[in-house]
C-alpha positions in Angstrom: 83.4 114.9 75.2 80.7 117.5 74.8 77.6 117.8 77.0 74.4 116.6 75.7 70.7 117.0 77.0 69.6 120.6 77.3 70.1 120.9 81.1 69.1 124.2 82.3 68.1 125.7 85.8 64.7 126.5 86.5 63.8 130.0 87.5 62.6 128.8 90.9 65.4 127.8 93.2 65.7 125.9 96.4 68.0 126.1 99.5 67.1 129.7 100.0 67.1 130.7 96.2 70.9 129.8 95.9 71.4 128.3 92.4 74.1 125.6 92.4 75.1 122.4 90.6 74.2 119.3 92.6 77.3 118.1 94.7 78.8 114.8 95.3 81.5 113.1 97.1 83.5 110.2 95.6 84.5 107.4 98.0 87.0 105.0 96.9 87.6 107.3 94.0 90.5 105.4 92.4 91.8 107.5 89.5 88.5 109.2 89.0 86.5 107.6 86.3 83.2 108.1 88.3 84.2 111.7 89.1 85.1 112.5 85.6 81.7 111.3 84.4 79.6 113.0 86.9 81.5 116.4 86.3 81.0 116.0 82.5 77.3 115.5 83.2 77.2 118.7 85.2 77.6 117.7 88.8 80.0 119.4 91.2 82.6 117.3 93.0 83.3 118.4 96.6 86.1 116.0 97.3 87.4 112.3 96.9 88.6 109.7 99.2 91.4 107.5 97.9 94.1 105.9 100.1 96.5 104.8 97.3 99.3 107.2 96.7 99.5 106.3 92.9 95.8 106.7 92.4 95.6 110.0 94.3 98.4 111.3 92.3 96.3 110.7 89.2 93.4 112.5 90.8 95.6 115.3 91.7 97.0 115.8 88.2 93.4 115.7 86.6 91.2 117.4 89.3 93.4 119.5 91.5 96.1 121.0 89.3 96.2 124.5 88.0 95.1 123.5 84.4 92.3 120.9 85.4 89.5 120.9 83.1 87.3 119.9 86.1 88.0 120.7 89.8 86.8 119.5 93.0 85.4 122.2 95.3 87.9 120.8 98.1 87.2 122.0 101.5 89.8 123.7 103.5 89.5 121.3 106.5 90.5 118.2 104.5 94.1 117.8 103.3 94.7 117.1 99.6 96.4 113.9 100.2 95.8 110.0 100.2 93.1 109.4 102.8 91.1 106.2 103.8 87.4 106.2 104.5 88.2 105.3 108.1 90.5 108.3 108.4 87.7 110.5 107.0 85.2 109.0 109.5 87.7 109.3 112.5 87.5 111.6 115.3 89.7 114.2 113.6 86.8 115.0 111.1 83.8 114.3 113.3 82.6 117.9 113.3 83.0 118.6 109.7 81.1 115.5 108.7 78.4 116.5 111.1 78.1 119.8 109.3 77.8 118.1 105.9 75.0 115.9 107.1 72.0 116.2 104.8 73.9 118.9 102.6 75.5 116.5 100.0 73.3 115.6 97.1 75.1 112.3 96.2 77.6 109.9 97.6 79.3 108.0 95.1 81.8 105.2 95.0 82.9 101.7 94.4 84.4 99.9 97.3 87.2 97.6 96.4 85.9 94.4 94.9 88.7 91.8 95.0 86.8 89.5 97.5 83.7 89.5 95.3 85.2 89.1 91.8 84.7 85.9 90.0 87.8 86.8 87.9 89.9 86.3 91.0 89.8 84.3 94.2 86.5 84.9 95.7 87.2 85.3 99.5 84.5 85.9 102.0 87.3 86.7 104.5 89.0 89.3 102.4 89.3 92.2 104.6 88.4 94.7 101.8 84.9 93.3 101.7 84.4 95.1 105.0 84.6 98.3 103.2 81.1 97.9 102.1 80.2 98.2 105.7 82.2 101.4 105.8 80.6 102.8 102.8 77.2 102.2 104.5 78.4 103.9 107.7 79.5 107.0 105.7 75.8 107.0 104.1 74.6 106.9 107.7 77.0 109.7 108.8 76.3 112.0 105.7 72.7 111.3 105.0 73.1 112.2 101.3 70.0 112.9 99.1 71.2 110.0 96.8 73.6 107.1 96.8 75.4 105.6 93.8 77.5 102.4 94.2 79.3 100.3 91.5 80.9 97.0 92.0 81.7 93.7 90.3 78.8 91.4 89.3 80.2 88.9 91.8 78.9 91.1 94.7 75.4 89.6 93.7 76.5 86.1 94.2 76.1 84.2 97.5 79.4 82.7 98.7 79.3 78.7 98.2 79.4 76.5 101.2 83.2 76.0 100.9 83.6 79.9 100.6 81.3 81.2 103.3 82.0 78.8 106.1 79.1 79.0 108.6 77.6 82.4 107.5 75.8 83.0 104.4 76.5 86.5 102.9 75.1 88.2 99.9 76.5 91.8 99.9 74.3 93.2 97.4 71.3 92.2 99.4 72.9 93.4 102.4 73.3 96.9 100.8 69.6 97.0 99.8 68.3 95.7 103.0 70.4 98.2 105.0 69.4 101.3 103.1 65.9 100.4 102.4 64.5 102.0 105.8 65.3 105.5 104.5 66.0 105.1 100.8 64.1 103.8 97.8 66.7 101.4 96.3 67.3 100.5 92.7 69.8 98.0 91.4 70.9 96.8 88.0 73.8 94.7 86.3 74.8 96.9 83.4 76.9 95.7 80.5 79.1 98.4 79.5 79.2 97.4 75.9 75.4 98.3 75.6 76.2 101.8 76.7 78.8 103.1 74.3 81.8 101.4 76.0 84.0 99.3 73.8 84.3 96.7 76.5 81.8 94.1 77.7 82.4 94.9 81.4 79.3 93.8 83.3 78.9 95.6 86.6 76.5 95.8 89.5 75.1 99.4 90.1 73.0 100.6 92.9 71.2 103.8 93.1 69.3 104.8 96.4 67.1 107.8 96.7 66.0 109.3 100.1 62.4 108.9 100.8 60.1 111.8 101.6 62.0 114.0 99.1 59.8 115.8 96.3 61.1 114.8 93.0 60.5 115.9 89.4 60.3 112.3 88.4 59.4 110.6 91.5 58.4 107.1 90.2 60.9 106.6 87.4 63.5 103.9 87.8 66.7 105.7 87.2 68.2 102.8 85.3 65.1 102.7 82.9 65.6 106.3 82.5 69.2 105.9 81.5 68.4 103.0 79.2 65.7 105.1 77.4 68.1 108.0 77.0 71.2 106.2 75.8 70.1 106.2 72.2 69.6 109.9 72.0 72.7 110.5 74.2 75.1 108.6 71.9 73.5 109.8 68.7 74.1 113.5 69.9 77.7 112.6 70.2 77.9 110.8 66.9 78.9 107.6 68.7 77.8 103.9 68.2 75.9 102.2 71.1 78.2 99.2 70.8 81.6 100.1 69.3 84.2 97.6 68.5 87.6 97.6 69.9 89.2 98.6 66.7 87.2 101.7 66.4 88.6 102.7 69.8 92.4 102.0 69.5 93.2 101.5 65.7 94.9 105.0 65.7 97.3 103.5 68.4 98.6 100.6 66.3 102.3 100.6 65.9 102.3 99.8 62.3 100.5 103.0 61.6 102.5 105.2 63.9 105.9 103.8 64.4 107.7 104.0 67.7 109.6 106.6 69.8 111.7 106.6 72.9 109.3 106.7 76.0 109.4 110.2 77.3 109.3 109.1 80.9 110.7 105.6 81.1 114.3 105.1 80.0 114.9 101.9 77.9 111.3 101.7 76.8 109.6 102.6 73.6 106.3 104.3 73.2 103.8 104.7 70.3 104.6 107.8 68.0 101.0 109.1 67.6 99.7 110.5 64.3 96.0 111.1 64.3 92.7 109.8 65.0 90.9 107.7 62.5 87.2 107.1 63.8 84.4 109.1 65.3 85.1 107.4 68.7 88.8 108.4 68.5 87.9 111.8 67.7 85.4 112.1 70.5 88.1 111.0 72.9 90.3 113.8 71.7 87.9 116.7 71.8 89.8 119.7 73.1 93.1 117.9 73.0 96.0 118.2 70.5 99.2 116.2 70.2 100.2 112.8 71.3 98.5 111.3 74.3 100.4 110.0 77.4 100.7 106.4 78.6 101.6 104.8 75.4 104.6 103.0 76.7 105.0 99.6 75.0 105.9 96.4 76.9 109.4 95.0 76.3 108.5 91.6 75.0 111.2 89.2 74.5 111.5 87.6 71.0 110.1 84.4 72.0 107.0 86.1 73.5 106.5 88.0 70.4 106.7 84.7 68.4 104.2 83.1 70.8 101.8 85.9 70.7 102.0 85.8 66.7 101.2 82.2 66.7 98.3 82.7 69.2 96.9 85.6 67.1 97.0 83.5 63.9 95.4 80.4 65.5 92.7 82.2 67.2 91.7 84.2 64.0 91.6 81.0 62.0 89.7 79.0 64.5 87.2 81.7 65.5 88.4 82.0 69.1 88.6 85.8 69.2 87.4 87.5 72.7 87.3 83.9 74.2 89.7 81.8 76.3 92.5 80.4 74.2 91.8 76.6 73.6 93.6 74.3 76.1 95.6 72.5 73.7 97.2 75.7 72.4 97.9 76.9 75.9 99.5 73.5 76.8 101.7 73.7 73.7 103.3 76.8 75.2 103.3 75.7 78.6 100.8 78.3 79.7 98.7 77.6 82.8 96.9 81.0 82.8 93.4 80.6 81.3 92.4 84.4 81.2 94.4 85.2 78.1 92.4 86.4 75.1 93.0 87.7 71.7 90.6 90.7 70.9 88.1 90.7 68.3 88.6 93.9 66.3 84.9 94.3 65.3 83.2 93.5 68.8 83.7 95.2 72.2 86.7 93.9 73.9 86.5 91.5 76.9 86.6 93.2 80.3 90.0 94.6 80.9 91.8 93.6 84.0 94.8 94.8 86.0 97.1 92.2 84.4 98.4 93.8 81.3 99.0 90.4 79.5 95.4 89.2 79.9 94.6 90.8 76.5 96.5 90.4 73.3 96.2 93.0 70.6 93.9 91.8 67.5 96.7 92.5 65.0 100.0 93.1 66.8 101.7 90.4 68.8 101.8 92.6 72.1 100.0 93.4 75.2 98.0 96.7 75.3 99.3 99.9 76.6 97.7 102.0 79.4 96.4 104.4 77.0 94.7 101.6 74.8 93.1 100.3 78.0 92.0 103.8 79.0 90.3 104.1 75.5 88.4 100.9 76.1 87.3 102.4 79.3 86.4 105.8 77.5 88.9 107.9 79.2 89.6 111.0 77.0 93.2 111.4 75.7 93.9 114.5 77.9 93.4 112.5 81.1 96.7 111.3 82.4 97.8 108.6 84.6 100.4 108.7 87.4 102.4 106.3 89.5 104.0 103.0 88.5 102.9 101.2 85.4 102.7 97.8 87.0 103.5 96.0 90.3 103.7 92.4 91.4 104.0 89.9 94.1 102.8 91.0 97.6 102.7 94.7 96.4 99.7 94.0 94.3 97.6 94.0 97.4 99.0 97.3 98.5 99.7 99.3 95.4 97.4 100.5 92.6 99.7 101.2 89.5 98.4 102.6 86.3 97.0 99.4 84.6 95.2 98.7 87.8 93.8 102.2 88.2 92.4 102.0 84.6 90.8 98.5 85.1 89.1 99.4 88.4 87.6 102.5 87.0 84.0 103.2 86.1 83.8 104.1 82.4 83.5 107.9 82.3 81.1 107.8 79.4 78.8 105.4 81.3 79.2 107.5 84.4 78.2 110.7 82.4 75.0 109.1 81.3 74.1 108.1 84.7 74.9 111.5 85.9 72.5 113.0 83.3 69.9 110.7 84.2 70.2 111.6 88.1 70.1 115.2 87.4 66.6 114.9 86.1 65.4 114.2 89.8 66.6 117.7 91.0 64.0 120.5 90.8 66.6 122.9 89.6 67.5 120.8 86.5 65.4 119.7 83.6 65.6 118.3 80.1 64.3 120.2 77.2 60.5 119.9 76.8 60.8 117.4 73.8 63.1 115.1 75.9 60.8 115.1 78.7 57.7 114.3 76.5 59.6 111.3 75.1 60.7 110.1 78.6 57.0 110.0 79.6 56.0 107.8 76.7 
């Protein structure tokens, strides 16, 4: 992905005349989708907080290795290892966090969302909900200039009477209320498919800007700013605003590529990659040659292949693409799961999940690969994923395998656009004169 917007540094500098890229810390970083987008936009990552070993291994491979395209400016006092937000705010790092207070430009992150998600079992007692409070405590400790938070749309819903017990909680309102004393807070539910991502994916975003700071664009809502510039942003990249799933993954179809032995998983086959076919696919491969990683195919039994074939044919004939499979068809196969969908090749895909079999390929009777899900999330082909591919049972609450890492990530392309927009609020950065004139209109 190449940079857009003519972002240059003014001749006048702040902070004692030292010119530098604005800095961010990524809390609950996952595999690094938000970090990647911000770095592509021109931000400098300081470090990331992620406690899962698999997800941290992915961060390490992409942002801390010798050949990383983007690197965190990782401090010496913090070990490069899985760390929880509670560990960071513990006694061990008290002095270091105190030294960072007021010096970080942006605290970004997305606290785990399982307790809020309408796609799962909304649970007001899920201990992971409390990580929102931990995030707010980290804001209080660091006093960053800006705060960026992403979460599922369900965080904006109040828990029902049966869910909430005796206490009514709306966590998005809690976030806004807590931060409003010191920050001007903006929120938006963004559908990623309206921002160049080939996947619907509605998500809650919050941007908070510290009060009393002189800004280049002091009264502009950053989400309005991003919406205004998305057209120029994607036009400059040669990309569509609403790409369909086929434009994202058609070069990964088995019938066009054939299969090969999976290089890292004995007994599995992988897609034997040939070449990109669309503008979107070429954009995902800028600066990268060869076959992408993470194309391991699921080992479907013959009866599963036959089932998927029938489901694809029925859904195409009945116009049920991208929607829940009709009940009678599910019942004919004895399927209780209601989330299974056949992709529509022309439209953005449904929101991908951590369950590989939630989406069936639009033409081929199989689940998607990690790489196909990564494409639908706008991860470039050079980005690699580490750890297990999948997990199950009770381990699902403790492990973050590759499919889950991808599903939980902020789409890097959307993060880049938001990062470009936020840069405009720093005196050292500006757009070219024509873009600023257009923004004012």
